[in-house]
C-alpha positions as CSV (number, residue, x, y, z in Angstrom):
1,X,-8.9,-2.7,25.1
2,X,-6.8,0.3,24.3
3,X,-5.5,0.3,20.7
4,X,-1.9,1.4,20.3
5,X,-0.2,3.8,17.8
6,X,3.6,3.5,17.5
7,X,5.9,6.3,16.4
8,X,9.3,5.8,14.7
9,X,11.3,9.0,14.6
10,X,14.8,10.4,14.1
11,X,16.3,13.7,15.3
12,X,13.0,15.7,15.1
13,X,12.0,17.2,18.5
14,X,8.8,19.2,18.1
15,X,6.4,16.9,16.3
16,X,6.8,13.6,18.3
17,X,5.8,14.8,21.7
18,X,3.0,17.0,20.3
19,X,1.5,14.1,18.3
20,X,1.8,11.6,21.2
21,X,0.2,14.1,23.6
22,X,-2.6,15.0,21.1
23,X,-3.6,11.3,20.7
24,X,-3.3,10.4,24.4
25,X,-5.2,13.5,25.6
26,X,-8.3,12.7,23.5
27,X,-9.2,9.7,25.7
28,X,-10.9,7.7,22.8
29,X,-9.5,4.2,23.5
30,X,-6.3,4.8,21.4
31,X,-2.9,5.6,22.9
32,X,0.4,6.6,21.2
33,X,4.0,5.9,22.2
34,X,7.5,5.7,20.8
35,X,8.3,2.3,19.3
36,X,11.1,0.5,21.0
37,X,13.1,-2.2,19.1
38,X,16.1,-4.4,19.6
39,X,15.8,-7.3,17.2
40,X,12.6,-8.7,15.8
41,X,11.6,-12.4,15.5
42,X,9.8,-13.3,12.2
43,X,6.7,-14.6,14.0
44,X,6.7,-12.0,16.8
45,X,3.2,-10.5,17.3
46,X,3.1,-6.8,16.8
47,X,1.4,-4.8,19.6
48,X,0.5,-1.8,17.4
49,X,-2.6,-1.2,15.3
50,X,-0.9,1.7,13.5
51,X,2.8,2.7,13.1
52,X,3.8,6.2,11.9
53,X,7.2,5.9,10.1
54,X,9.3,9.1,10.0
55,X,12.8,7.6,9.7
56,X,13.1,4.2,8.1
57,X,14.4,5.7,4.9
58,X,17.6,6.3,6.9
59,X,17.6,3.2,9.1
60,X,17.4,-0.1,7.1
61,X,16.5,-2.2,10.1
62,X,13.4,-0.2,10.7
63,X,12.3,-0.8,7.1
64,X,12.6,-4.6,7.5
65,X,10.7,-4.3,10.8
66,X,7.9,-2.3,9.2
67,X,7.5,-4.7,6.2
68,X,7.1,-7.5,8.8
69,X,4.6,-5.4,10.7
70,X,2.4,-5.2,7.5
71,X,2.5,-9.0,7.5
72,X,1.1,-8.9,11.0
73,X,-1.8,-6.7,9.9
74,X,-0.4,-3.3,11.2
75,X,-1.3,-0.2,9.2
76,X,2.0,1.5,8.5
77,X,2.1,5.1,7.5
78,X,3.6,5.1,4.9
79,X,3.3,1.7,3.4
80,X,6.9,0.4,3.4
81,X,6.3,-1.5,0.2
82,X,5.6,1.8,-1.7
83,X,8.9,3.3,-0.9
84,X,10.5,1.4,-3.7
85,X,8.7,3.8,-6.1
86,X,10.3,6.8,-4.5
87,X,12.5,8.3,-7.2
88,X,12.2,11.6,-9.1
89,X,12.1,9.9,-12.6
90,X,9.2,7.7,-11.6
91,X,7.3,10.6,-10.1
92,X,7.6,12.7,-13.2
93,X,6.5,9.7,-15.4
94,X,3.6,9.0,-13.1
95,X,2.4,12.6,-13.2
96,X,2.7,12.6,-17.0
97,X,0.6,9.4,-17.2
98,X,-2.0,10.9,-14.9
99,X,-2.4,14.0,-17.1
100,X,-0.8,16.3,-14.5
101,X,1.6,19.1,-15.7
102,X,5.2,18.3,-14.7
103,X,8.7,19.3,-16.0
104,X,10.2,17.3,-18.9
105,X,12.5,14.8,-17.3
106,X,15.3,12.4,-18.4
107,X,17.0,9.9,-16.1
108,X,20.8,9.5,-16.7
109,X,23.2,6.5,-16.3
110,X,25.5,6.9,-13.3
111,X,28.8,8.6,-13.7
112,X,30.6,6.0,-11.5
113,X,29.8,2.5,-10.3
114,X,30.6,0.2,-7.4
115,X,33.9,-1.9,-7.5
116,X,33.3,-5.0,-9.5
117,X,31.6,-3.3,-12.4
118,X,33.8,-3.8,-15.4
119,X,32.9,-1.0,-17.8
120,X,33.2,-2.8,-21.2
121,X,31.5,-5.9,-20.0
122,X,29.0,-5.0,-17.2
123,X,27.8,-1.9,-19.0
124,X,27.4,-3.2,-22.5
125,X,23.8,-2.0,-22.7
126,X,24.8,1.6,-22.2
127,X,25.4,3.9,-25.2
128,X,28.7,5.8,-24.6
129,X,29.3,8.7,-24.7
130,X,26.0,10.2,-23.9
131,X,24.3,12.5,-26.4
132,X,24.2,15.7,-24.4
133,X,22.8,17.6,-27.3
134,X,19.8,15.2,-27.4
135,X,19.3,15.7,-23.6
136,X,19.4,19.5,-23.8
137,X,17.2,19.6,-26.8
138,X,14.5,17.8,-24.8
139,X,14.7,19.6,-21.4
140,X,16.0,23.0,-22.6
141,X,18.3,25.5,-20.9
142,X,18.6,26.4,-18.1
143,X,17.9,22.9,-16.7
144,X,18.0,21.2,-13.3
145,X,20.3,18.3,-12.5
146,X,19.4,16.5,-9.3
147,X,19.7,13.2,-7.4
148,X,16.8,10.9,-8.4
149,X,16.6,9.5,-4.9
150,X,17.6,12.7,-3.0
151,X,15.8,15.2,-0.8
152,X,16.3,18.3,1.3
153,X,17.6,20.2,-1.8
154,X,20.9,18.2,-1.7
155,X,22.8,17.6,-4.9
156,X,20.7,20.0,-6.9
157,X,22.3,22.1,-9.7
158,X,20.8,24.8,-12.0
159,X,22.7,24.5,-15.2
160,X,22.8,27.3,-17.8
161,X,24.9,25.6,-20.5
162,X,25.8,22.1,-21.8
163,X,29.3,22.6,-20.4
164,X,27.9,23.4,-16.9
165,X,25.6,20.4,-17.1
166,X,28.4,18.0,-18.0
167,X,30.7,19.5,-15.3
168,X,28.2,19.0,-12.6
169,X,27.2,15.5,-13.8
170,X,30.9,14.5,-13.6
171,X,30.9,15.3,-9.9
172,X,28.0,13.0,-9.0
173,X,29.8,9.8,-8.5
174,X,27.6,6.8,-7.6
175,X,24.4,8.9,-7.6
176,X,21.6,8.3,-10.2
177,X,20.7,11.8,-11.6
178,X,17.8,13.2,-13.4
179,X,17.8,16.3,-15.7
180,X,14.6,18.3,-15.7
181,X,13.1,21.3,-17.5
182,X,13.6,24.4,-15.4
183,X,10.2,26.0,-14.5
184,X,10.5,29.8,-14.0
185,X,7.9,30.0,-11.3
186,X,5.9,33.0,-10.3
187,X,4.3,31.4,-7.3
188,X,5.3,28.2,-5.3
189,X,3.0,26.0,-3.2
190,X,3.8,23.1,-0.9
191,X,0.8,21.0,0.0
192,X,0.7,18.9,3.1
193,X,-1.2,15.8,2.2
194,X,-2.5,13.5,5.0
195,X,-4.7,10.4,4.9
196,X,-5.3,10.6,1.2
197,X,-8.0,13.0,2.1
198,X,-6.6,16.2,3.7
199,X,-4.8,18.6,1.4
200,X,-3.4,21.9,2.8
201,X,-1.8,24.2,0.1
202,X,0.7,26.4,1.8
203,X,2.6,29.3,0.2
204,X,6.3,28.4,0.2
205,X,9.6,29.9,-1.0
206,X,12.1,27.2,-1.8
207,X,14.9,29.7,-2.0
208,X,14.3,30.8,1.6
209,X,13.0,27.3,2.7
210,X,10.1,29.2,4.3
211,X,6.4,28.8,4.7
212,X,4.1,31.9,4.7
213,X,0.8,32.1,6.6
214,X,-1.3,33.6,3.8
215,X,-4.7,31.9,3.4
216,X,-5.8,33.6,0.2
217,X,-2.7,33.1,-1.9
218,X,-4.5,31.1,-4.6
219,X,-7.5,31.9,-6.8
220,X,-10.5,29.5,-6.2
221,X,-9.9,27.9,-9.6
222,X,-6.1,27.4,-9.1
223,X,-6.7,26.2,-5.6
224,X,-9.2,23.6,-6.8
225,X,-6.9,22.3,-9.5
226,X,-4.0,22.0,-7.0
227,X,-6.3,20.2,-4.5
228,X,-7.6,17.8,-7.1
229,X,-4.2,17.0,-8.7
230,X,-2.5,16.6,-5.3
231,X,-5.2,14.2,-4.2
232,X,-4.8,12.2,-7.5
233,X,-1.1,11.9,-6.9
234,X,-1.2,10.7,-3.3
235,X,-3.9,8.2,-4.0
236,X,-2.0,6.9,-7.0
237,X,1.1,6.5,-4.7
238,X,-0.9,5.2,-1.7
239,X,0.9,7.7,0.5
240,X,-1.0,8.8,3.7
241,X,1.7,11.3,4.7
242,X,3.3,13.3,2.0
243,X,4.0,16.8,0.6
244,X,3.4,17.8,-3.0
245,X,5.2,20.9,-4.4
246,X,3.8,23.0,-7.2
247,X,5.7,25.6,-9.3
248,X,3.2,27.9,-10.9
249,X,4.1,29.5,-14.2
250,X,1.6,31.3,-16.5
251,X,-1.2,30.1,-14.3
252,X,-0.3,26.4,-14.7
253,X,0.8,24.4,-11.6
254,X,3.6,22.0,-12.4
255,X,4.2,19.1,-10.1
256,X,7.8,19.5,-9.1
257,X,8.4,17.2,-6.1
258,X,5.7,15.0,-4.7
259,X,7.5,12.0,-3.1
260,X,8.2,13.2,0.4
261,X,6.8,10.4,2.5
262,X,8.5,11.7,5.7
263,X,7.8,15.4,5.3
264,X,9.3,18.1,7.5
265,X,6.9,18.6,10.4
266,X,9.0,20.8,12.6
267,X,7.2,23.7,14.3
268,X,10.0,26.2,13.2
269,X,9.6,25.2,9.6
270,X,5.8,24.9,9.4
271,X,5.1,27.9,11.7
272,X,2.9,27.3,14.8
273,X,-0.3,27.8,12.8
274,X,0.3,25.0,10.3
275,X,2.1,22.9,12.9
276,X,-1.0,22.7,15.0
277,X,-3.1,21.7,11.9
278,X,-0.6,18.9,11.1
279,X,-0.5,17.5,14.6
280,X,-4.3,17.4,14.9
281,X,-4.8,15.9,11.4
282,X,-2.1,13.3,12.0
283,X,-3.8,12.3,15.3
284,X,-7.2,12.1,13.5
285,X,-5.7,9.8,10.9
286,X,-3.9,7.5,13.3
287,X,-7.0,7.1,15.5
288,X,-9.3,6.5,12.5
289,X,-6.9,3.8,11.1
290,X,-6.6,2.2,14.5
291,X,-10.4,1.9,14.9
292,X,-11.2,1.3,11.2
293,X,-8.2,-0.5,9.7
294,X,-7.5,-0.3,6.0
295,X,-5.5,-3.6,5.6
296,X,-2.4,-3.0,3.5
297,X,-2.1,-6.8,3.1
298,X,-5.1,-6.6,0.7
299,X,-2.9,-4.6,-1.7
300,X,-0.3,-7.3,-2.0
301,X,-0.8,-10.4,-4.2
302,X,0.6,-12.9,-1.8
303,X,-2.0,-12.0,0.9
304,X,-4.4,-14.5,-0.6
305,X,-2.2,-17.3,0.6
306,X,-2.6,-16.3,4.3
């Protein structure tokens, strides 16, 4: 019997057909296809051994479907129950607890709240006004203000003064923001991390949003540290598909952003060289998990009742 791998995607155009073609052309008893959905019954058997999720962070119905798929024994990449940990304050706290260098970080109360929140009553646990001097004393200046749940370099502000920090914060509305120490990096690396095994450190320029095909951009010692720390982070998170970004300053790699569970896999971004690597390694992982399942139910306490 052929085992099936399903793919959930959004607007991306280059990775989906390349991945499906790579899996299907191997002729190893595993096939890949786009998942098609239109309402899902709670006891509906799932036809897939593995589902690759590239879009459920933007489509809530898909997230509900995927959590039910885990109940059915499907291996979902990434585990939909882990997405609740996806915020920049938690990631900084996790890195710190793991002994990995990361920027000093403070999470802030929202500037505004949904209708129904009565400020004197609903927010009685909040200290008001905020002590901006305390915040800046901790993270320093300049500092970075950014959306705790954001991505794609949206809602990111480099603030050079307390006044600039307060001004930008006042524009953030309903968003939950974090303030971080600014790392004046000399070298920047984005690691593609797949299957909690494969780590590919790529030279990256966040200002240009560009990857560089330079294989010897790290010393052996620095490369080993980045490899080991990236592996530690993705295994702690349980992410099988992720990118980890490192800002290197004075020879120290700081973990800047490492919760990207639907990373950019476009051929124009990655370059054809790294795109080919990603497609092949993603196919390797999907086929391996289809044939040798790693049940995600085992990670959930209520699985013992089934």
